[in-house]
C-alpha positions in Angstrom: 7.8 -21.3 7.0 8.4 -21.0 3.3 9.0 -18.6 0.5 6.4 -17.7 -2.1 7.3 -17.6 -5.8 5.1 -16.6 -8.7 6.6 -17.2 -12.2 4.8 -15.5 -15.1 1.4 -15.8 -13.4 -1.7 -14.3 -15.0 -5.4 -14.4 -14.4 -8.0 -13.5 -17.0 -11.8 -13.6 -16.2 -14.8 -14.0 -18.5 -14.9 -10.2 -19.1 -11.2 -10.0 -19.9 -12.0 -8.0 -23.1 -12.7 -5.1 -20.7 -9.1 -5.2 -19.5 -7.6 -6.3 -16.1 -8.6 -3.0 -14.5 -12.3 -3.8 -15.1 -12.2 -7.4 -13.9 -9.6 -7.6 -11.1 -7.5 -9.8 -13.4 -3.7 -9.6 -13.6 -1.3 -9.5 -16.5 1.7 -12.0 -16.4 3.9 -11.2 -13.4 6.7 -12.7 -11.4 7.4 -12.3 -7.6 9.7 -14.0 -5.2 8.9 -13.4 -1.5 11.7 -14.6 0.7 11.0 -16.9 3.7 9.9 -14.9 6.7 9.4 -11.5 5.1 6.3 -9.3 5.2 5.3 -8.0 1.8 2.4 -5.7 1.0 0.4 -5.6 -2.3 -1.0 -2.1 -2.7 -3.0 -0.3 -5.4 -6.4 1.1 -6.3 -9.5 -1.0 -6.3 -9.7 -3.5 -9.1 -5.9 -3.6 -9.7 -5.7 -7.3 -9.1 -4.1 -7.4 -5.6 -6.8 -9.6 -4.0 -6.7 -11.9 -7.1 -3.0 -12.6 -6.4 -3.8 -13.6 -2.9 -6.6 -15.9 -4.0 -4.3 -17.5 -6.6 -1.7 -18.3 -3.9 -4.4 -19.6 -1.5 -5.9 -21.9 -4.2 -9.2 -20.0 -4.4 -8.6 -19.0 -8.0 -6.8 -20.9 -10.8 -4.1 -19.1 -12.8 -4.5 -18.7 -16.5 -0.8 -19.0 -17.0 2.3 -19.4 -14.9 3.5 -21.4 -11.9 3.0 -20.8 -8.2 5.5 -22.2 -5.6 5.2 -22.3 -1.8 8.7 -23.2 -0.7 9.9 -25.7 -3.3 6.5 -27.1 -3.9 4.6 -26.4 -7.2 1.1 -25.8 -5.9 -0.9 -25.1 -9.1 -2.7 -28.4 -8.9 -3.0 -28.6 -5.1 -6.4 -27.8 -3.5 -6.6 -24.9 -1.0 -6.6 -27.2 2.0 -3.3 -28.9 1.0 -1.3 -25.7 0.5 -0.5 -25.0 4.2 -1.5 -21.4 4.0 -3.8 -19.4 6.3 -5.9 -16.6 5.0 -7.6 -13.8 6.9 -10.4 -12.1 5.1 -11.8 -8.5 5.3 -15.0 -9.7 7.0 -13.0 -12.1 9.4 -15.4 -15.1 8.4 -15.8 -16.3 12.0 -18.3 -19.0 12.9 -21.1 -17.2 14.7 -22.3 -20.3 16.6 -18.9 -21.0 18.1 -17.1 -19.4 21.0 -13.8 -17.5 20.5 -11.9 -20.5 21.9 -13.8 -22.8 19.5 -13.1 -20.5 16.5 -9.4 -20.4 17.3 -9.1 -24.1 17.7 -11.4 -25.1 14.8 -8.7 -25.9 12.3 -6.8 -28.0 14.9 -10.1 -29.9 15.7 -10.6 -30.6 12.0 -7.1 -32.2 12.0 -8.2 -34.4 14.9 -5.5 -32.9 17.2 -5.6 -34.1 20.8 -8.1 -31.9 22.8 -5.5 -31.1 25.5 -3.1 -29.8 22.8 -5.8 -27.7 21.3 -6.6 -26.2 24.6 -3.0 -25.4 25.3 -2.5 -23.9 21.8 -5.7 -21.7 22.2 -4.6 -20.4 25.6 -1.1 -19.6 24.2 -2.5 -17.7 21.2 -5.2 -15.9 23.2 -2.5 -14.7 25.6 -0.3 -13.5 22.7 -3.2 -11.5 21.3 -4.5 -10.3 24.6 -8.0 -12.0 24.2 -7.8 -14.5 27.0 -10.8 -12.8 28.7 -12.9 -13.3 25.6 -12.6 -17.0 25.0 -16.1 -17.9 26.2 -17.8 -15.2 24.1 -19.5 -15.5 20.7 -18.4 -13.3 17.7 -21.6 -11.2 18.0 -20.5 -10.1 21.5 -17.1 -8.8 20.2 -16.1 -5.4 18.7 -14.6 -5.3 15.2 -11.0 -5.1 16.6 -11.7 -8.1 18.8 -13.1 -10.1 15.9 -10.0 -9.3 13.9 -7.8 -10.7 16.6 -9.8 -13.9 16.8 -9.5 -14.3 13.0 -5.7 -13.8 13.3 -5.6 -16.3 16.2 -7.4 -18.9 14.2 -4.8 -18.4 11.4 -1.9 -18.6 13.8 -3.2 -21.8 15.5 -2.8 -23.7 12.2 0.9 -22.9 12.2 0.9 -22.4 8.4 3.9 -21.8 6.2 2.3 -18.6 4.8 -0.1 -16.0 6.0 -2.3 -14.2 3.5 -4.2 -11.2 4.7 -6.8 -9.5 2.6 -7.5 -5.9 3.9 -8.0 -7.2 7.5 -8.1 -3.7 9.0 -10.5 -2.0 6.6 -13.6 -2.4 8.8 -12.0 -0.8 11.8 -12.3 2.8 12.8 -9.2 5.1 12.4 -7.8 4.9 15.9 -8.3 1.1 16.2 -6.8 0.6 12.8 -3.7 2.4 13.9 -3.4 0.4 17.1 -4.0 -2.9 15.4 -1.5 -2.1 12.6 1.2 -1.7 15.3 0.1 -5.0 16.9 0.3 -6.8 13.5 3.9 -5.5 13.0 4.9 -6.8 16.5 3.1 -10.1 15.8 5.1 -10.7 12.6 8.3 -9.9 14.4 7.4 -12.5 17.0 6.2 -15.4 14.8 8.2 -14.6 11.7 5.9 -16.4 9.2 6.1 -15.3 5.5 3.2 -12.9 5.1 1.5 -11.3 2.1 -0.8 -8.5 2.9 -3.3 -6.7 0.6 -4.4 -3.2 1.2 -5.4 0.0 -0.8 -4.2 2.1 2.2 -0.7 3.3 1.4 0.0 4.2 5.1 -0.6 0.6 6.0 1.8 -0.4 3.2 4.5 2.0 4.3 4.4 1.1 8.0 4.0 -2.7 7.7 6.1 -3.8 4.7 9.6 -5.2 4.3 8.8 -4.7 0.6 5.9 -3.1 -1.3 4.5 -4.3 -4.6 2.6 -1.4 -6.3 -0.1 -2.6 -8.7 -2.2 -0.8 -11.2 -4.5 -2.2 -13.9 -3.3 -5.8 -13.3 0.4 -4.9 -13.7 3.3 -4.4 -11.3 4.4 -0.8 -11.3 7.3 -1.1 -8.9 8.7 -3.4 -6.2 10.8 -1.9 -3.4 11.3 -1.1 0.2 9.0 1.6 1.6 11.8 4.2 1.4 12.6 3.2 -2.2 8.9 3.5 -3.2 8.5 6.9 -1.6 11.8 8.5 -2.5 12.4 7.0 -6.0 9.0 6.2 -7.6 9.3 4.5 -10.9 6.5 6.4 -12.6 3.8 9.0 -12.1 1.2 6.5 -10.8 3.5 5.3 -8.0 4.5 8.9 -7.1 0.9 10.0 -6.9 -0.5 6.9 -5.1 2.2 6.6 -2.4 2.2 9.4 0.1 -0.4 11.1 2.3 -1.2 13.8 1.3 -0.5 13.0 -2.3 2.4 14.5 -4.3 1.7 17.7 -6.1 1.7 17.2 -9.9 1.3 19.7 -12.6 2.0 19.9 -16.4 5.0 21.6 -18.0 7.1 21.7 -21.1 10.8 21.8 -21.8 12.1 24.9 -23.6 15.5 26.6 -23.8 17.0 24.8 -20.8 13.9 25.6 -18.7 10.9 23.7 -17.5 8.0 26.0 -18.2 4.7 25.6 -16.4 1.8 28.0 -16.6 3.3 31.5 -16.4 6.5 30.4 -14.6 9.7 28.3 -15.2 12.5 26.8 -13.3 16.0 25.7 -14.6 16.1 22.2 -15.9 18.6 20.1 -13.9 21.7 19.8 -16.1 22.0 16.0 -16.1 18.6 15.8 -17.7 19.0 18.3 -20.5 20.7 15.9 -23.0 17.8 13.5 -22.7 15.1 16.1 -23.5 14.0 17.7 -26.7 12.4 21.1 -27.1 8.6 21.0 -26.6 8.5 17.7 -24.8 5.6 17.5 -22.4 6.5 16.9 -18.8 4.8 16.6 -15.4 6.5 18.2 -12.4 6.1 16.6 -9.0 7.0 17.8 -5.5 5.6 16.5 -2.2 3.8 19.1 0.0 6.2 18.8 2.9 9.2 19.7 0.7 7.9 23.2 -0.2 9.1 26.1 2.0 7.1 29.2 2.5 9.0 32.5 2.0 12.5 30.9 2.2 15.5 33.0 3.0 17.5 31.0 0.5 16.4 28.3 -1.9 17.8 26.5 -5.0 14.5 26.8 -6.9 11.4 29.0 -6.3 7.9 29.5 -7.6 5.0 31.7 -6.7 1.5 30.6 -5.9 -1.7 32.2 -4.6 -3.5 30.9 -1.4 -7.1 29.7 -2.0 -7.7 27.8 1.2 -6.1 27.5 4.7 -6.6 24.3 6.7 -5.2 24.4 10.3 -4.3 20.7 11.2 -3.1 21.2 14.7 0.7 20.6 14.5 0.8 22.0 11.0 -1.2 24.0 8.5 -2.2 22.9 5.0 -2.1 25.7 2.4 -4.0 25.1 -0.8 -2.6 27.2 -3.6 -3.0 28.0 -7.3 -0.1 28.4 -9.7 -0.6 31.3 -12.2 -1.9 29.9 -15.5 -2.7 26.5 -14.0 -6.0 26.9 -12.3 -6.9 23.2 -12.8 -3.8 22.0 -10.9 -4.0 23.1 -7.3 -0.8 23.0 -5.2 -0.7 21.8 -1.5 1.9 23.1 0.9 2.4 21.8 4.4 3.7 24.6 6.6 4.4 25.3 10.3 1.4 26.6 12.3 2.9 30.1 12.5 2.3 30.5 8.7 -1.3 31.7 8.5 -1.6 33.7 5.2 -4.8 35.4 4.1 -6.9 34.1 1.2 -5.7 35.5 -2.0 -2.2 36.2 -0.7 0.7 35.4 -3.0 3.5 33.2 -1.6 7.0 32.6 -2.6 7.8 28.9 -2.3 11.2 27.4 -2.3 12.6 23.9 -2.7 15.7 21.9 -3.5 16.2 20.2 -6.8 16.7 16.9 -4.9 13.0 16.9 -4.1 11.8 17.7 -7.7 10.4 14.9 -9.8 9.9 15.1 -13.5 7.8 12.6 -15.5 7.4 12.2 -19.2 3.8 13.3 -19.9 3.2 10.8 -22.6 4.3 7.7 -20.7 4.3 8.7 -17.1 7.8 7.3 -16.6 10.2 9.0 -14.2 12.9 11.1 -15.8 14.2 12.7 -12.6 
């Protein structure tokens, strides 16, 4: 096993004049992933997360910077000499080989003793619960089974680093949930340093020791799942991480109040010295932190119900704030709250769940 270190690494493509968000390139960034940890790169399509994986794997060449696997500088090493295993979105199995032959392929290329290959394949197949599939070809497997075979082939190589590029994206929802849990258990078992790419923030939150949030080729924040969710560095992180997404709406600071539409709430005292009258703000609060018709609440606002979505164990209330028709508000409420369309609700919340962002920069103020 080994750590992964990126120092001032960037990648610009031929169409770099369009910006990293258009090309999948990355601006200079530095990361240090400790030995044995599971890190997740997350962000919207085109943000550069797969490019980072390909740079570490040796499938792309950095424009600037240095890449280390353990203590080895690997910039000039070919992919096959880096001792990493990469699992792709499409699994990339050899269709003419059996499951056993796919898993043992890398060992065969290293001219490993056939008896050792067979023992390794059997061990890994048992670990991944695919022993009964060893004689089958990939076309005879489901998507989840193919994904396990691809993981098995990577594990068989006993690499220093695992690189996984959206390996669950082709699976249906239930299978994706089940396989995600299996991946977590697998990492706890083998303990290999893992870098995982996804655009699914639920995968990121459930799998990661640490999350790297990317946007437009730049790192927005690095932290534990709890840090990313509870203390987002900016509006982009706040809105991207969380399902359903954080409610965001515009406001302005005036006379000790944060005004939004036809309403206002007191500005938290610690923030007042940092604000000037008329500064544009964005308010944020997660749907689960709004209480319907609270008996007591530190802060309140009113909103009109425009859609009710029963979700089984909860109900989603889509609302409008007066004077802010273009910024709907989502409230997650218990199932016994079933207001009628057009009904006005009093919503309460604690200031500890309120986020304020500077409108001009998107940076977190509170």
